[in-house]
C-alpha beads as a LAMMPS data file, in Angstrom:
LAMMPS data file: protein, C-alpha beads

184 atoms
183 bonds

1 atom types
1 bond types

-500.0 500.0 xlo xhi
-500.0 500.0 ylo yhi
-500.0 500.0 zlo zhi

Masses

1 110.0

Atoms # bond

1 1 1 -61.460 36.851 0.729
2 1 1 -60.818 34.314 -1.971
3 1 1 -57.264 35.519 -2.367
4 1 1 -56.550 34.824 1.317
5 1 1 -58.096 31.349 0.993
6 1 1 -55.931 30.452 -2.017
7 1 1 -52.787 31.624 -0.238
8 1 1 -53.832 29.678 2.885
9 1 1 -54.485 26.532 0.784
10 1 1 -51.104 26.831 -0.921
11 1 1 -49.319 27.240 2.431
12 1 1 -51.182 24.249 3.849
13 1 1 -50.363 22.142 0.774
14 1 1 -46.659 22.996 0.908
15 1 1 -46.422 22.442 4.660
16 1 1 -48.248 19.099 4.376
17 1 1 -45.794 17.999 1.609
18 1 1 -42.874 18.971 3.837
19 1 1 -44.452 17.045 6.715
20 1 1 -44.955 13.942 4.532
21 1 1 -41.330 14.142 3.334
22 1 1 -40.072 14.473 6.925
23 1 1 -42.144 11.443 8.013
24 1 1 -40.812 9.411 5.049
25 1 1 -37.219 10.306 5.931
26 1 1 -37.821 9.370 9.572
27 1 1 -39.306 5.993 8.579
28 1 1 -36.352 5.298 6.277
29 1 1 -33.980 6.223 9.105
30 1 1 -35.700 3.704 11.388
31 1 1 -35.399 0.995 8.693
32 1 1 -31.676 1.615 8.263
33 1 1 -31.157 1.574 12.021
34 1 1 -33.039 -1.717 12.331
35 1 1 -30.980 -3.308 9.537
36 1 1 -27.737 -2.094 11.096
37 1 1 -28.638 -3.481 14.527
38 1 1 -29.582 -6.821 12.906
39 1 1 -26.160 -7.049 11.266
40 1 1 -24.397 -6.191 14.481
41 1 1 -26.427 -8.887 16.236
42 1 1 -25.329 -11.397 13.554
43 1 1 -21.656 -10.395 14.052
44 1 1 -21.518 -9.236 10.448
45 1 1 -19.606 -5.965 10.642
46 1 1 -20.728 -3.328 8.211
47 1 1 -17.663 -1.198 8.777
48 1 1 -14.220 -2.728 8.454
49 1 1 -11.381 -0.754 9.917
50 1 1 -8.111 -0.766 8.053
51 1 1 -5.098 1.439 8.200
52 1 1 -4.326 3.451 5.107
53 1 1 -0.895 5.021 5.226
54 1 1 -1.009 8.638 4.197
55 1 1 1.540 10.118 1.830
56 1 1 3.892 12.380 3.691
57 1 1 5.325 15.477 2.124
58 1 1 8.775 16.982 2.143
59 1 1 10.000 19.120 5.027
60 1 1 12.269 22.074 4.222
61 1 1 14.072 24.552 6.433
62 1 1 13.934 28.342 6.084
63 1 1 16.666 28.340 3.436
64 1 1 14.970 25.694 1.318
65 1 1 17.236 22.792 2.327
66 1 1 15.507 19.421 2.395
67 1 1 15.253 18.033 5.933
68 1 1 13.025 14.975 5.366
69 1 1 11.404 13.257 2.398
70 1 1 9.541 10.055 1.590
71 1 1 11.081 7.721 -0.960
72 1 1 9.759 4.469 -2.395
73 1 1 11.821 1.385 -1.647
74 1 1 11.191 -2.091 -2.990
75 1 1 11.469 -5.665 -1.804
76 1 1 12.177 -8.137 -4.581
77 1 1 11.533 -11.843 -4.471
78 1 1 11.150 -14.788 -6.803
79 1 1 8.716 -17.673 -6.969
80 1 1 11.142 -20.370 -8.063
81 1 1 8.330 -22.749 -9.019
82 1 1 6.878 -20.498 -11.760
83 1 1 9.640 -20.682 -14.360
84 1 1 9.677 -23.667 -16.688
85 1 1 12.423 -26.245 -16.197
86 1 1 14.302 -25.259 -19.344
87 1 1 14.059 -21.532 -18.600
88 1 1 15.322 -22.034 -15.068
89 1 1 18.160 -24.442 -15.925
90 1 1 19.413 -22.310 -18.804
91 1 1 19.316 -18.962 -16.987
92 1 1 19.654 -19.279 -13.204
93 1 1 23.458 -18.831 -13.262
94 1 1 23.167 -15.718 -15.415
95 1 1 20.502 -14.396 -13.058
96 1 1 22.739 -15.079 -10.050
97 1 1 25.662 -13.299 -11.729
98 1 1 23.472 -10.293 -12.545
99 1 1 22.143 -10.059 -8.983
100 1 1 25.688 -10.263 -7.648
101 1 1 26.823 -7.448 -9.944
102 1 1 23.894 -5.176 -9.069
103 1 1 23.895 -5.604 -5.291
104 1 1 27.531 -6.567 -4.583
105 1 1 26.559 -8.169 -1.274
106 1 1 26.911 -11.866 -2.163
107 1 1 28.812 -13.840 -4.724
108 1 1 27.181 -15.238 -7.831
109 1 1 27.646 -18.772 -6.506
110 1 1 25.750 -17.867 -3.301
111 1 1 22.838 -16.501 -5.297
112 1 1 22.909 -19.546 -7.591
113 1 1 22.829 -21.886 -4.602
114 1 1 19.873 -20.031 -3.074
115 1 1 17.973 -20.220 -6.357
116 1 1 18.664 -23.945 -6.769
117 1 1 17.676 -24.711 -3.160
118 1 1 14.492 -22.706 -3.569
119 1 1 13.631 -24.538 -6.782
120 1 1 14.352 -27.940 -5.279
121 1 1 12.290 -27.243 -2.140
122 1 1 9.434 -25.781 -4.237
123 1 1 9.557 -22.467 -2.342
124 1 1 7.072 -20.006 -3.722
125 1 1 8.676 -16.961 -2.106
126 1 1 12.415 -16.416 -1.940
127 1 1 13.231 -12.881 -0.870
128 1 1 16.258 -11.692 -2.752
129 1 1 16.734 -8.195 -1.357
130 1 1 14.846 -5.555 0.634
131 1 1 15.128 -1.792 0.594
132 1 1 16.301 -1.336 -2.973
133 1 1 15.799 1.838 -4.982
134 1 1 13.849 2.298 -8.192
135 1 1 16.975 2.399 -10.368
136 1 1 18.109 -0.954 -8.984
137 1 1 14.633 -2.388 -9.536
138 1 1 14.789 -1.388 -13.202
139 1 1 18.140 -3.187 -13.590
140 1 1 16.759 -6.309 -11.875
141 1 1 13.717 -6.340 -14.171
142 1 1 16.044 -6.800 -17.155
143 1 1 17.728 -9.938 -15.794
144 1 1 16.938 -13.351 -17.296
145 1 1 14.040 -15.307 -15.748
146 1 1 12.855 -12.143 -13.949
147 1 1 12.198 -10.277 -17.189
148 1 1 9.539 -12.892 -17.963
149 1 1 7.342 -11.316 -15.288
150 1 1 5.274 -12.666 -12.466
151 1 1 3.518 -15.571 -14.158
152 1 1 6.254 -16.958 -16.415
153 1 1 9.349 -16.035 -14.421
154 1 1 7.991 -15.729 -10.884
155 1 1 9.250 -12.174 -10.279
156 1 1 7.530 -10.533 -7.311
157 1 1 8.187 -7.068 -5.914
158 1 1 6.434 -4.875 -3.383
159 1 1 6.706 -1.149 -2.814
160 1 1 6.954 0.558 0.550
161 1 1 7.520 4.177 1.473
162 1 1 10.513 4.974 3.619
163 1 1 11.163 8.288 5.334
164 1 1 14.715 9.490 4.709
165 1 1 16.556 12.367 6.265
166 1 1 19.451 13.753 4.193
167 1 1 21.115 15.304 7.265
168 1 1 20.700 12.171 9.363
169 1 1 20.142 12.730 13.068
170 1 1 21.077 16.400 12.865
171 1 1 17.514 17.712 12.523
172 1 1 15.484 14.837 13.977
173 1 1 14.446 16.641 17.118
174 1 1 13.505 19.783 15.216
175 1 1 11.199 18.011 12.794
176 1 1 9.720 15.622 15.344
177 1 1 11.691 12.403 15.171
178 1 1 13.454 12.575 18.528
179 1 1 12.393 10.501 21.477
180 1 1 10.359 12.246 24.095
181 1 1 12.290 12.573 27.324
182 1 1 10.334 12.518 30.552
183 1 1 11.876 13.469 33.850
184 1 1 10.308 11.701 36.789

Bonds

1 1 1 2
2 1 2 3
3 1 3 4
4 1 4 5
5 1 5 6
6 1 6 7
7 1 7 8
8 1 8 9
9 1 9 10
10 1 10 11
11 1 11 12
12 1 12 13
13 1 13 14
14 1 14 15
15 1 15 16
16 1 16 17
17 1 17 18
18 1 18 19
19 1 19 20
20 1 20 21
21 1 21 22
22 1 22 23
23 1 23 24
24 1 24 25
25 1 25 26
26 1 26 27
27 1 27 28
28 1 28 29
29 1 29 30
30 1 30 31
31 1 31 32
32 1 32 33
33 1 33 34
34 1 34 35
35 1 35 36
36 1 36 37
37 1 37 38
38 1 38 39
39 1 39 40
40 1 40 41
41 1 41 42
42 1 42 43
43 1 43 44
44 1 44 45
45 1 45 46
46 1 46 47
47 1 47 48
48 1 48 49
49 1 49 50
50 1 50 51
51 1 51 52
52 1 52 53
53 1 53 54
54 1 54 55
55 1 55 56
56 1 56 57
57 1 57 58
58 1 58 59
59 1 59 60
60 1 60 61
61 1 61 62
62 1 62 63
63 1 63 64
64 1 64 65
65 1 65 66
66 1 66 67
67 1 67 68
68 1 68 69
69 1 69 70
70 1 70 71
71 1 71 72
72 1 72 73
73 1 73 74
74 1 74 75
75 1 75 76
76 1 76 77
77 1 77 78
78 1 78 79
79 1 79 80
80 1 80 81
81 1 81 82
82 1 82 83
83 1 83 84
84 1 84 85
85 1 85 86
86 1 86 87
87 1 87 88
88 1 88 89
89 1 89 90
90 1 90 91
91 1 91 92
92 1 92 93
93 1 93 94
94 1 94 95
95 1 95 96
96 1 96 97
97 1 97 98
98 1 98 99
99 1 99 100
100 1 100 101
101 1 101 102
102 1 102 103
103 1 103 104
104 1 104 105
105 1 105 106
106 1 106 107
107 1 107 108
108 1 108 109
109 1 109 110
110 1 110 111
111 1 111 112
112 1 112 113
113 1 113 114
114 1 114 115
115 1 115 116
116 1 116 117
117 1 117 118
118 1 118 119
119 1 119 120
120 1 120 121
121 1 121 122
122 1 122 123
123 1 123 124
124 1 124 125
125 1 125 126
126 1 126 127
127 1 127 128
128 1 128 129
129 1 129 130
130 1 130 131
131 1 131 132
132 1 132 133
133 1 133 134
134 1 134 135
135 1 135 136
136 1 136 137
137 1 137 138
138 1 138 139
139 1 139 140
140 1 140 141
141 1 141 142
142 1 142 143
143 1 143 144
144 1 144 145
145 1 145 146
146 1 146 147
147 1 147 148
148 1 148 149
149 1 149 150
150 1 150 151
151 1 151 152
152 1 152 153
153 1 153 154
154 1 154 155
155 1 155 156
156 1 156 157
157 1 157 158
158 1 158 159
159 1 159 160
160 1 160 161
161 1 161 162
162 1 162 163
163 1 163 164
164 1 164 165
165 1 165 166
166 1 166 167
167 1 167 168
168 1 168 169
169 1 169 170
170 1 170 171
171 1 171 172
172 1 172 173
173 1 173 174
174 1 174 175
175 1 175 176
176 1 176 177
177 1 177 178
178 1 178 179
179 1 179 180
180 1 180 181
181 1 181 182
182 1 182 183
183 1 183 184
């Protein structure tokens, strides 16, 4: 008889501990719910929604040919107010010439004029070029004024991911880039 009583006492002890733990969890759940509803009432959002772009992989066809890939592209800009007066005056023409040689879209005098205007108007963001590749970014980083960095030279660049398709529009519909056509 004593053996049955000890087993019964052990079972009762364990089940009462489980019951106490369940009640404690339930009470904590009520406290969290009350705090959350208080924050919502105060218009203090606990959860902030923001979009995080996901990295997209490569798409290949059956033969292993690349149909679509994601490549980083950069936007470069300059804060013309960051560079010291002597650094800017001594090097802005060389910088303009270097930018003209790398991008071949404007003359050196056009770049020089933009830089001078930006400096005179105290513009803190002058976009030089968008959509450049990593190799071009590395060349730009070596130019005078810009090689001083963000705080001494005012060089600013941002990275974005751009989806490129080596075959152009040839495979767009197959891999899901075509417009949906609806017949009404």
